[in-house]
C-alpha positions, 0 to 999 in steps of 0.5 A: 747254896748251889749242889757241888755235884750238879755244878761239877756235872754241868762243867762235865756237860759243857766240855763234852759239848765243846770237845764234840763240837771241835770235829764239826768245826774242823769239817766246816773249816776245811770246806771254808779253806779249800773254797777261800784259802786253797787257791794261794796256801797249801798245808805242807804243799810249799808256798804259792801265792801266800805262804805254806800253812803247815804248823801255823796254829802253833806258831801264831796265836789264834787271835793273831790268825783270827785277825788276819783272816777277818781283816789283813788290811787292818793289820797292815794299817796297824804296822803289825810287824808280822803282817809287814813281813808277809806283804814284803816278802809276797809282794802284796797284802792278802786280800779282805775275803769278808770272812766272818769271826765265826768262819775264821775260827772254824779255818783256825780249828782246821789249820789246827786239826791239819797241823800234824798231818799233810792235809788233803789239800796239800797243795794250792788247789789246780796247781799246774806243772811248770809252764815251758815257755814257747813263742806260741804260748807267748803270743797266746798269753799276749792275746788273752792279756790285751784282749785280742782273744777273749778268755772262754768264760768271758772275763774282763782283759788284763789290760783293762785294768793293769799296766804291763811293761812288755813290747808291744803292750800299752795302756792299763790303769795306773792305779792297779798293780803293774803286773810286770812288777808283781810277777817278779815278787811273786815268782810263778807260783805266786802267780800260778796261785793268784790267777786261779784264786783271783781273790782280790777285792775287784778281780773277785767281782769280776771274775766271780763266775769266770774263772781262768781255765787251766791253759790261760793260766799257762799262757799268762804265765809264759807271757809274765815269765817271758817279760822278766828276760826282756832287756829293759823290762821295768825301766821306764821310757823316755817321756815323749816331751823330753824325748822331743826337747832333746832332739830339738836342742841336737838340732840346734847345736847342729845348726850352730856348727854348720853356721861357723863352718861356712863363715 
């Protein structure tokens, strides 16, 4: 028969070990949060590209948070109602960053430890002041978007993938998100966080070592903000074949009326 005293000592030692590891996990979680999450999320600094995470470890179960961090696309596929509400609010699904379950638990440990106070990373990383839209800044953003001006770090121009409804801009891969719609859903803070983080799967690979400079982000934001004020922005243009057909009908009617008049 096992000695009760030894069993008690074992559990006490195990508790001490686990308790002692929590601060270390929280510290590691902070490093992971700053690297992977802070571009879009704050802890007490308000919403950015994603929700403010202050208190989230108390609002959501740790199991659900772990599922979200490690596989947001799976939650969407499973029609999780909380995930569906987040996607509807922010206009896009949080990208799958390939975070392991162990690292996810470290991040959750950090979120738990930071829930009572405003953390050091209170605002999304690199958050800039509000952008004042000027013609010069819009022109700079347009040049960066289309690629006529290269990004300082050499990243691909936005137009190589994204369609965008704006005078003088056409093209883009229709399988990528239409940024004229995305920027309206996400708002200034959301777009700012997304451009700073560039964590979406394809973008993450393309811009891994080519982050956008703050002045480049400001120029693109100016372009996006101006696009929202353009009359007819987001309205689909009339397809050329239909336009030509309409013109033909008008000419045919005009010719018929002309012939009647000269009879």
